[in-house]
C-alpha positions in Angstrom: 0.0 0.0 0.0 1.3 3.5 -0.9 1.3 6.5 1.3 0.4 10.0 0.3 2.3 12.8 2.2 1.1 16.4 2.6 4.3 18.4 2.6 2.9 21.9 2.8 -0.3 23.8 3.6 -2.8 23.7 6.4 -2.6 19.9 6.5 1.2 19.7 6.4 2.6 16.6 8.1 -0.4 14.4 7.5 -0.2 11.2 5.5 -2.8 8.9 4.0 -2.8 5.3 2.8 -4.1 5.1 -0.7 -6.8 2.4 -1.2 -7.6 0.5 -4.4 -9.5 2.4 -7.1 -9.7 6.2 -7.6 -8.8 8.5 -4.7 -10.4 12.0 -4.8 -8.7 14.9 -3.1 -10.2 18.3 -2.4 -11.6 20.8 0.1 -15.0 19.2 0.4 -15.5 16.5 3.1 -17.0 14.1 0.6 -13.5 13.5 -0.9 -11.4 10.4 0.0 -8.8 12.9 1.3 -10.0 16.3 2.5 -7.5 19.2 2.5 -9.0 22.2 4.4 -7.1 24.7 2.2 -9.3 27.5 0.7 -7.1 27.6 -2.4 -7.9 23.9 -3.1 -11.1 23.3 -5.1 -14.0 21.3 -3.6 -13.0 18.4 -5.9 -9.5 19.2 -7.0 -7.6 16.1 -8.0 -8.1 12.4 -8.8 -5.3 9.8 -8.2 -6.0 6.4 -9.9 -3.9 3.2 -9.5 -3.3 1.3 -12.7 -1.6 -2.0 -11.9 1.7 -0.9 -10.3 1.6 2.8 -11.4 -0.4 5.8 -10.3 -2.0 8.5 -12.5 -3.3 12.0 -11.6 -6.1 14.1 -13.2 -6.9 17.7 -12.5 -10.7 18.0 -12.1 -11.0 21.5 -13.6 -9.8 23.0 -10.4 -9.8 26.8 -9.9 -6.2 27.3 -9.0 -4.8 24.4 -11.0 -2.4 21.5 -10.4 1.3 22.3 -10.7 3.3 19.2 -11.6 6.9 18.7 -13.0 7.3 22.4 -13.7 4.0 23.1 -15.5 0.3 23.2 -14.9 -1.6 20.0 -15.6 -4.3 20.5 -18.2 -7.7 19.8 -16.8 -8.9 16.3 -17.6 -5.5 15.1 -18.8 -4.3 11.9 -17.1 -0.5 11.7 -16.4 1.6 9.2 -14.5 2.7 10.3 -11.1 6.0 8.8 -9.9 6.9 8.5 -6.3 8.8 11.4 -4.7 7.6 14.0 -7.2 5.8 16.9 -5.5 2.4 18.1 -6.8 1.1 21.6 -5.8 -2.6 22.0 -5.5 -3.6 25.5 -4.5 -1.2 26.5 -1.7 -0.7 22.8 -0.6 1.9 20.4 -1.8 1.4 16.6 -1.8 3.8 13.8 -2.6 3.4 10.0 -3.2 5.4 7.3 -1.6 8.4 6.9 0.8 10.6 8.7 -1.7 9.0 12.0 -0.5 11.2 11.9 2.5 14.3 11.8 0.4 12.9 14.5 -1.8 12.9 16.9 1.1 16.7 17.0 1.3 17.4 19.3 -1.7 14.8 21.7 -0.5 16.1 21.8 3.0 19.6 22.4 1.6 18.3 25.3 -0.4 17.4 27.1 2.9 20.5 26.0 4.8 18.9 23.1 6.8 20.3 20.1 5.1 21.8 17.3 7.2 22.9 13.7 6.5 19.7 12.1 5.3 18.8 8.5 6.1 16.1 6.5 7.7 18.0 6.6 11.0 18.3 10.4 11.1 14.6 11.0 10.3 15.3 14.2 8.4 11.7 14.5 7.3 10.4 14.6 10.9 13.3 16.5 12.4 13.3 19.4 10.0 9.8 19.8 8.7 8.7 22.0 11.6 11.8 24.1 11.4 11.4 24.5 7.7 7.8 25.6 8.1 8.8 28.0 10.8 11.3 29.6 8.5 8.7 30.0 5.7 6.1 31.4 8.1 8.8 33.8 9.4 9.3 35.1 5.8 5.5 35.7 5.4 5.4 37.5 8.8 8.4 39.6 7.7 6.7 40.4 4.4 3.4 41.3 6.2 5.4 43.6 8.5 7.0 45.4 5.6 3.7 45.8 3.8 2.1 47.3 6.9 4.8 50.1 7.1 3.3 51.8 4.0 6.7 52.6 2.6 7.2 53.7 -1.0 6.6 50.7 -3.3 10.2 50.5 -4.4 11.5 50.5 -0.9 8.9 47.9 0.1 9.9 45.5 -2.7 13.6 45.9 -2.0 13.0 44.9 1.7 10.9 41.9 0.6 13.7 40.8 -1.7 16.1 41.0 1.2 13.9 38.7 3.2 13.6 36.3 0.3 17.4 36.1 0.0 17.7 35.5 3.7 15.5 32.4 3.4 16.4 30.8 0.1 20.2 30.5 0.1 20.4 29.2 -3.5 19.1 32.4 -5.1 21.6 34.3 -7.2 19.2 36.9 -8.6 15.7 38.2 -7.7 13.5 40.8 -9.1 10.1 42.4 -9.0 8.9 43.4 -12.4 6.1 46.0 -12.4 3.8 46.7 -15.3 2.2 50.1 -16.2 -1.5 49.7 -15.3 -2.6 51.2 -18.6 -0.1 50.1 -21.2 0.9 46.8 -19.5 4.5 47.5 -20.5 7.3 47.0 -18.0 7.4 50.2 -16.0 9.9 49.4 -13.2 12.3 46.7 -12.1 13.4 46.3 -8.4 16.2 43.7 -8.2 18.9 42.2 -6.1 21.8 40.1 -7.2 24.7 38.3 -5.5 26.8 39.5 -8.4 27.4 43.2 -8.2 28.4 43.5 -11.9 25.0 42.4 -13.2 23.3 44.7 -15.6 20.0 45.9 -14.2 18.4 45.6 -17.6 19.5 41.9 -17.8 18.6 40.8 -14.3 16.0 38.2 -15.4 15.2 35.9 -18.3 12.7 37.8 -20.4 11.3 34.7 -22.0 10.3 33.3 -18.7 8.7 36.6 -17.4 6.9 37.1 -20.7 5.5 33.6 -20.6 4.3 34.1 -17.0 2.7 37.5 -17.8 1.0 36.2 -21.0 -0.4 33.0 -19.3 -1.0 34.6 -15.9 0.4 31.4 -14.4 3.5 30.6 -12.4 6.4 28.9 -14.0 9.2 26.8 -12.5 12.2 25.1 -14.1 14.0 22.9 -11.6 16.8 21.8 -13.9 17.2 23.5 -17.3 19.7 20.8 -18.5 17.1 18.1 -18.3 14.3 20.1 -20.0 13.8 20.2 -23.8 11.4 23.0 -24.5 12.2 26.5 -25.9 12.4 28.2 -22.6 14.9 25.6 -21.3 17.1 26.2 -24.3 17.1 30.0 -23.6 18.0 29.2 -19.9 20.9 27.0 -21.1 22.3 29.8 -23.2 22.0 32.2 -20.3 23.6 29.5 -18.0 20.6 29.6 -15.6 20.2 26.3 -13.9 16.8 26.8 -12.2 14.2 29.5 -12.2 10.9 30.4 -10.5 8.5 33.1 -11.6 5.1 33.9 -10.2 2.6 36.6 -11.5 1.6 39.4 -9.2 -2.2 39.3 -9.5 -5.0 41.1 -7.7 -8.2 39.3 -8.9 -7.7 38.9 -12.6 -5.5 42.0 -12.9 -1.8 41.4 -13.5 0.4 43.9 -11.8 3.7 42.3 -12.7 5.8 39.3 -11.6 8.3 38.2 -9.0 11.3 36.3 -10.3 14.2 34.4 -8.8 16.9 32.2 -10.4 20.1 30.3 -9.7 23.1 29.9 -11.9 25.1 27.2 -10.1 22.7 24.7 -8.7 19.9 22.8 -10.3 16.8 21.9 -8.3 17.0 25.2 -6.6 13.2 25.6 -6.3 10.6 23.0 -5.4 6.8 22.7 -5.0 7.2 24.0 -1.4 8.7 27.2 -2.8 6.0 27.6 -5.4 3.2 27.7 -2.8 5.3 30.1 -0.7 5.8 32.5 -3.6 2.2 32.3 -4.7 1.2 33.5 -1.2 3.9 36.1 -1.2 2.9 37.4 -4.7 -0.7 37.7 -3.7 0.0 39.8 -0.7 2.4 42.0 -2.6 0.0 42.5 -5.5 -2.7 43.8 -3.2 -0.2 46.3 -1.7 0.9 47.5 -5.2 -2.7 47.9 -6.3 -3.5 49.9 -3.1 -0.5 52.1 -3.7 -1.5 52.7 -7.3 -5.0 53.7 -6.3 -3.7 56.1 -3.6 -1.4 57.7 -6.3 -4.3 58.0 -8.7 -6.6 59.6 -6.1 -3.7 62.0 -5.2 -3.3 63.0 -8.9 -7.1 63.6 -9.2 -7.0 65.8 -6.1 -4.1 67.8 -7.5 -5.9 68.3 -10.8 -9.1 69.5 -9.0 -7.2 71.9 -6.8 -5.4 73.4 -9.8 -8.7 73.8 -11.6 -8.0 71.2 -14.4 
């Protein structure tokens, strides 16, 4: 019998034995596995055992199912191998005992890696500590947003907190769009390499794809991928990348982007859910700042008689 682990989200740390036949996962209590996460759809995902393999199908969920670096097309059935994380809403699930081994690269990315084996129990020992670090990042971001600083200063502080948590990041950037033209208006960035050109601080193909599709994108290891984006990353010598749109409702404000030059597998499903949460909070703050600016401009025009 195979075990399903929940690695991230409100039900983090829980595990379930999969029974024969289809297993339905979602927020509603009538699922085989209920995940009380408001970003998970009522019926989000189906896992079906076929002889010795398992297959997953997204059930037209609202926030999608992120799997192997891309969103799973609704209704499409794909094989799910053990140890491969699947992001559903803000939660991350994983199938089989290999999930415990899968945690090691992620823990290493935030400076928590230790010798991993069944005896050390790395999954149990570090899970709580990892979650605390991620929660601390969100707390820090919330504190920054509550200061009502100028947007550029706010985003620079958030980048500093991101770099403090994810040790494998080489570059990070917030790319902001003009609300009317939807062209890139401003870039706030940080890099571990002082000589980086501010105009070349991110892979434009990745950012353009995320802005066009309004969906996150993650490439864990460019060397093993074969699509057009991966080829661009190889030319730029980028090993791994994560980019999430800044959205308020259906309105795209821009994107948050991080990458790594030296290490593949720098970003995992755990990071995706974290950045989706962070991006949502930041997008709301940007929208509020833009509204305040617009109201100020209107007030100035009225006072000047225009």
